[in-house]
C-alpha positions, -999 to +999 in steps of 0.1 A: +470+020+238+471+023+276+494-006+279+517+009+253+518+042+273+528+022+304+554+003+286+567+036+271+573+050+305+591+020+317+614+019+286+620+056+290+636+048+324+659+024+307+670+049+281+647+037+253+629+061+230+593+064+244+577+073+211+587+039+197+563+022+221+535+048+216+535+039+178+534+002+182+506-019+168+489-046+189+472-075+172+452-104+186+466-137+196+448-169+207+464-187+236+451-217+255+456-209+293+457-241+313+443-226+345+410-239+359+404-207+376+404-186+344+385-213+327+357-213+353+356-175+353+352-174+316+326-202+316+305-183+342+306-150+322+296-168+290+267-185+308+257-152+322+257-136+287+236-165+274+211-161+302+210-124+295+202-130+258+178-158+261+158-148+291+161-110+294+164-100+257+143-127+241+117-137+267+117-104+286+121-076+260+111-096+229+142-085+211+131-103+179+102-078+173+103-045+155+083-022+177+059+006+171+042+029+197+005+029+197-018+058+191-050+061+211-083+077+206-101+083+240-136+094+248-148+106+282-179+114+301-191+126+335-222+116+354-237+126+388-244+100+414-279+083+411-307+103+427-284+133+433-307+158+417-334+149+443-312+148+474-286+175+468-303+200+491-301+176+520-265+168+511-256+205+510-268+209+545-244+182+558-214+193+538-185+209+557-173+234+531-208+249+525-220+279+546-252+261+553-233+231+568-231+223+604-193+226+604-168+251+592-136+245+572-107+267+560-127+278+530-165+281+532-186+292+503-221+287+491-227+254+472-245+250+439-249+222+414-263+215+380-266+190+351-236+168+342-227+189+311-227+220+333-203+205+358-179+193+331-181+224+310-161+235+290-147+200+282-164+181+253-158+145+261-124+141+245-091+132+260-094+161+285-121+162+313-127+192+335-147+187+367-156+221+383-150+225+421-152+263+426-170+291+406-164+328+403-192+348+386-184+383+375-210+406+360-206+425+328-198+458+346-174+440+370-193+454+400-207+421+413-186+390+420-200+358+435-180+328+446-194+294+452-184+257+454-198+229+433-214+204+456-196+170+460-178+168+426-157+138+440-189+116+441-194+119+403-184+091+381-161+093+351-166+071+320-136+062+297-135+043+265-106+040+240-092+024+209-055+020+203-037+011+171-002+007+157-008+028+127+021+018+104+017-019+111-020-017+105-016+001+072+012-024+061-006-056+070-043-048+076-040-072+105-067-067+132-043-077+159-027-042+155-058-025+164-075-030+198-106-015+213-116-014+250-139-044+245-110-066+234-088-061+265-092-064+302-084-033+323-076-025+360-067+006+381-034+005+399-018+030+423+017+045+421+033+013+432+013-006+405-008-024+431-043-029+415-075-018+432-099-047+440-130-028+427-115+003+411-130-002+376-165-012+365-171-022+330-204-009+316-209-018+278-179+000+261-171+023+291-149+018+321-164+036+351-145+052+380-155+076+408-136+108+410-127+101+446-111+068+435-090+086+410-079+111+435-069+084+459-049+066+431-030+099+425-022+102+462-048+130+470-067+120+501-091+149+502-100+180+482-100+199+515-063+193+521-040+224+518-029+232+483+009+228+476+014+264+463-008+281+490-014+262+522-039+288+533-063+275+505-075+240+497-073+219+466-110+224+461-105+262+460-074+263+438-080+232+416-054+206+405-043+186+374-042+148+370-026+127+343-044+093+336-024+070+316-038+040+298-007+016+297-008-015+275+023-038+278+032-059+248+032-097+252+048-126+235+025-125+204+035-089+197+002-074+209-016-071+243-047-084+260-047-061+291-042-025+300-036-006+333-049+028+343-025+048+363-031+083+377-004+109+386-008+142+402+011+172+388+025+187+420+017+223+426-006+225+395-039+244+393-067+239+369-085+271+357-108+278+327-134+305+317-167+305+301-191+332+291-225+332+309-242+360+290-234+386+263-254+418+258-238+442+234-266+468+237-271+468+275-249+482+302-243+447+317-220+438+288-204+403+291-207+383+323-181+356+327-175+326+350-140+316+362-139+279+369-114+261+392-116+223+394-100+189+386-085+187+351-078+150+340-057+145+309-060+111+293-033+094+272-027+060+258+008+044+258+023+010+248+039-009+219+030-035+194+055-056+175+061-080+146+090-103+139+119-087+121+150-106+111+173-075+112+161-066+146+168-100+159+203-101+144+211-067+159+202-081+194+223-112+186+253-092+176+250-070+207+251-101+229+282-113+210+298-079+217+291-084+253+309-118+252+339-101+236+338-074+264+339-102+290+369-117+272+387-083+273+379-080+310+394-114+317+425-105+297+429-073+316+424-090+349+450-117+340+475-090+330+470-065+359+450-080+389+452-118+393+481-137+409+507-150+385+499-120+362+535-119+352+532-155+338+499-147+321+514-116+305+544-135+292+521-161+276+496-137+262+518-111+246+547-115+221+570-087+211+584-084+176+618-072+167+621-034+164+613-028+127+623+009+129+658+000+141+659-028+115+654-002+087+683+018+101+706-013+099+709-021+136+727-054+141+708-063+172+675-060+154+688-081+125+699-109+148+665-109+164+648-113+130+672-141+121+664-159+154+627-154+150+629-168+114+648-198+125+624-204+154+594-203+130+612-227+105+618-252+133+583-250+145+569-256+110+592-287+106+612-272+076+645-276+095+655-299+123+665-280+153+697-293+170+692-293+208+715-278+233+702-305+256+675-331+262+654-340+291+635-372+293+597-371+296+600-378+333+624-350+339+658-369+339+688-348+327+716-364+306+750-348+302+778-355+278+814-342+278+836-338+247+872-348+243+902-328+230+915-359+213+885-365+191+871-394+212+834-399+214+816-385+244+812-407+274+781-426+279+753-404+289+727-410+316+698-431+306+662-420+311+639-441+333+627-458+302+663-469+292+667-442+265+702-430+259+703-392+258+733-376+241+740-338+241+761-318+217+772-282+216+790-274+184+806-240+182+821-241+148+794-246+122+759-230+124+729-226+102+725-193+084+690-177+080+689-185+043+700-221+045+712-251+064+749-257+068+758-292+079+784-299+104+817-303+086+833-326+110+808-350+124+811-386+137+780-405+147+788-421+180+753-430+193+716-430+183+693-413+206+659-431+204+633-408+218+596-411+213+600-399+177+633-415+168+656-385+173+694-389+165+721-370+181+755-362+166+788-351+181+814-333+160+851-343+160+864-311+174+879-298+206+848-278+215+829-302+237+810-286+266+789-299+294+753-291+284+720-301+299+698-321+275+660-315+276+633-335+258+597-325+260+567-348+264+564-354+226+601-363+222+609-329+206+632-303+219+619-277+242+642-248+236+678-239+230+701-232+259+714-197+262+749-209+254+739-221+220+741-185+206+775-168+210+776-131+200+807-112+197+815-079+179+810-087+142+805-124+147+773-145+150+770-181+161+736-198+161+725-234+166+694-250+152 
């Protein structure tokens, strides 16, 4: 379409009707281009498409598998460090953010602690785990407010266990490979750049164990006492934050997986806040006492895919690769037409232009002559008629000439080719072949046989219309094309030579 628009603009400058070019139809044509540069370029692109399909699509993306995302069930737990209940008083005295400590920080509050379930309240061990860092207790009448820090929550350990399953594949096949528990896979903790920690995960029975400080480091949080993103005057310990821990399982060649990675992300500028009821007294004046909790909220999720062989999926990948080959071919054709040197020659070989059918319907004589010439050319190519040459050239490029006589004498001897073949040329201007039949020359006298590679005979008419014409013979002994003088066109008269 674009090329038609360009051609339309060019023809408009020559006085042609531009809408004729816009309404043309372009069809495909296969042409063998004898140019090593183009051949090497096409070969390189085809090899690139083959490498892309085999190594990237098949061995990299497993394009022959129908895929299904896995669904995960995750269980979590929280545990204090060993012996913490016996030593927490001494630890509190040495902690910077506690009032009782030897040092002061930007936020100093009294430090408290309690059982594991109390620290992780109100989470229940599912795919969300809350770890308290700061508490705000409010009495029922609202007159008394107490704030405090939870002592060393980053030293607690987090336990994770999971089971993942491709639900549809499992229900269709009941194949155990489409259901994986944590005991069937190996796991590791990686940072944001997917670099694994050497001792980031400890396997204990069916649980993977992490310290909270390790998870914070994997998320890029160096310390809970760093300034918070939303309010630099307060710390992460005071405001709280949210982490996303993803259990990523990558599919392997067999359609399932044998390893999973834990990766932690920090939601920038987030806070983690929840409320619990400490006491409720409907009859007393104290009413309901509540506790506001800030801390570390960890959201767990499982991701990954499983697959099984599917012919339609493989064929779709194959067809898409074939389409890529076709796109490469179109790119080469476009480059040959508009970019590469000798683009004029490439364009002449790649594209043919038919006679103007619209003008032919209107009875235009020029279009009619073009159709006749095209029909004769096709008949000659198919071998249904013998094309009389306007000249012959020997296979080695020698040119022979003949000159007629006004007295009806045979033409003089023509030049011989390097192989000793006599080449005779004729240019009759009286008789011609019509598009619907072959009209033999009415006055002919055979004066010499031209023995080419395929035994071609040349004839000279007994008339006064001899001309000097170059004679051309192609490599196969056939005729290359007619000379321009073989067709004489006058007003109301046509003369064609096969």
